[in-house]
C-alpha positions in Angstrom: 7.9 -11.8 11.5 7.7 -12.2 15.2 4.6 -11.5 17.3 5.1 -10.5 20.9 2.2 -10.4 23.4 1.8 -7.7 26.0 0.5 -7.6 29.5 -2.8 -6.3 28.1 -4.7 -9.0 26.2 -5.0 -8.5 22.4 -2.3 -5.7 22.2 0.5 -7.1 20.0 4.0 -6.0 19.1 5.1 -7.1 15.6 8.7 -7.4 14.7 9.1 -7.7 10.9 11.9 -9.6 9.3 14.5 -7.2 8.0 16.7 -7.9 4.9 19.7 -5.5 4.8 22.9 -5.0 2.9 25.2 -2.1 2.1 22.4 -0.3 0.3 20.0 -0.2 3.3 17.2 -2.6 4.2 13.8 -4.0 3.1 10.9 -5.5 5.0 7.3 -6.3 4.4 5.3 -3.9 6.6 2.1 -5.7 5.9 1.3 -9.1 4.3 -2.3 -10.2 4.9 -1.5 -13.9 4.6 1.3 -13.7 7.2 -0.7 -11.7 9.6 -3.6 -14.2 9.3 -1.2 -17.0 10.0 -0.4 -15.2 13.3 -4.1 -14.7 14.2 -4.5 -11.1 13.0 -7.5 -11.3 10.8 -8.4 -7.6 10.7 -9.4 -6.2 7.4 -7.7 -2.8 7.0 -9.5 -0.2 4.8 -7.7 3.1 5.4 -4.1 4.3 5.9 -3.3 7.5 7.7 0.0 9.4 7.9 0.8 12.0 10.6 3.9 14.3 10.6 4.7 15.8 14.0 7.5 17.7 15.7 9.2 16.9 19.0 7.2 17.2 22.2 3.9 16.8 20.3 1.3 14.6 22.1 -1.6 13.4 20.0 -4.5 11.6 21.7 -6.0 9.8 23.3 -8.5 9.1 20.5 -11.0 6.4 19.5 -14.3 6.0 17.7 -17.4 4.5 19.2 -18.8 1.2 18.0 -20.0 0.4 15.4 -17.3 2.7 13.9 -14.5 1.6 16.2 -11.1 1.0 14.6 -8.4 -1.5 15.0 -5.0 0.0 14.1 -1.7 -1.2 12.9 1.0 1.4 13.7 4.5 2.0 12.5 7.0 4.8 12.3 8.5 5.8 9.0 10.8 8.4 10.4 11.8 9.3 14.0 10.8 8.0 17.4 7.5 8.0 19.4 6.1 6.6 22.5 2.9 4.9 21.5 0.1 4.5 24.1 -3.0 2.2 24.1 -5.6 2.5 27.0 -8.0 -0.4 27.5 -11.5 1.1 27.6 -13.4 -2.2 27.4 -15.9 -2.5 30.2 -15.4 -5.8 32.3 -11.8 -6.2 30.9 -9.3 -7.3 33.6 -7.1 -4.5 32.4 -9.8 -1.8 32.0 -8.3 1.6 32.6 -4.7 0.4 32.2 -2.4 1.5 29.5 0.5 0.0 27.6 3.4 2.0 26.2 5.9 1.0 23.5 8.7 2.9 21.8 8.4 2.7 18.1 11.1 4.1 15.7 12.6 3.9 12.3 15.5 2.2 14.0 13.6 -0.7 15.7 11.0 -1.0 12.9 8.5 -2.4 15.4 4.8 -2.3 14.7 2.0 -2.1 17.2 -1.4 -3.8 16.7 -4.3 -2.2 18.7 -7.7 -3.9 18.4 -11.0 -2.1 18.8 -11.8 -1.1 22.3 -8.7 1.0 23.1 -8.0 4.7 23.2 -4.8 5.6 21.3 -2.2 8.3 21.5 1.5 9.0 21.0 4.2 11.5 22.0 7.0 12.5 19.7 10.5 11.9 21.2 12.6 12.7 18.2 13.0 16.1 16.4 10.2 15.0 14.1 8.2 11.8 13.4 6.3 10.4 10.4 3.7 8.1 11.8 1.7 5.6 9.6 -1.3 3.6 10.7 -3.7 1.3 9.1 -7.4 1.4 10.2 -10.0 -1.3 10.1 -12.9 1.2 9.6 -13.2 4.5 7.9 -13.1 7.7 9.9 -16.5 8.8 11.2 -16.7 12.3 12.7 -19.9 11.6 14.6 -18.4 8.7 16.5 -15.0 10.4 17.3 -14.3 10.5 21.0 -11.2 11.0 23.3 -9.7 11.2 26.7 -7.5 14.0 28.0 -3.8 13.1 27.7 -3.0 14.1 31.3 -5.8 12.3 33.0 -5.1 11.9 36.7 -6.4 8.3 37.0 -4.6 7.0 34.0 -1.3 8.7 35.1 0.4 8.2 31.7 4.1 8.9 31.5 4.4 10.4 28.0 8.2 10.9 28.5 7.7 14.6 27.8 7.7 17.4 30.3 4.1 18.8 30.7 5.6 22.3 30.2 7.0 21.4 26.8 4.1 19.3 25.6 2.5 20.5 22.3 -1.2 19.7 22.4 -4.0 20.7 19.9 -6.8 22.9 21.2 -9.2 20.0 20.4 -7.2 17.4 22.4 -6.8 19.9 25.3 -10.6 19.9 25.7 -11.1 16.2 25.9 -12.8 14.8 29.0 -11.1 12.8 31.8 -11.2 9.0 31.7 -14.1 8.7 34.2 -16.3 11.0 32.1 -15.4 9.8 28.6 -18.2 8.2 26.6 -17.4 4.7 25.3 -19.3 1.5 24.4 -16.8 -1.3 24.4 -17.2 -4.6 26.3 -14.7 -7.3 26.9 
């Protein structure tokens, strides 16, 4: 596996080693020993799967500490634009976002540590999205930021007129008003 750093500290792109032949391909999507060898020591406790149609935007979501979650993300089917926003006070990249295209063609994975808001937009007809979490879901600590926040100015690669947003996500606060408790 190859680990690529990003312009935001601690966000990592993971490129698994693919083994292919005329039947298809195989790769390890997670191997605790190999991840630890690359400095990823997160203990994952929960897997989540999301199935979404084209033009869906999910996010930006996070959980407050002490229930904050690190995530390891990959796409089983389709293509998404995955977004992580640094919400760690005193971070040199506070309020900045990083975007990466993940698909069943590139097989890339995205590691997002605690202290980031997360969301994605579906660029293919449909997408099956799998992510590992380091903490269990906790409804009381669930928070978010509105996807179209003016200050973040995220390009979701979807026309706002076509975006499919849940009622819950449409009610999220802007970045400047969102509650968070993460420190760099």
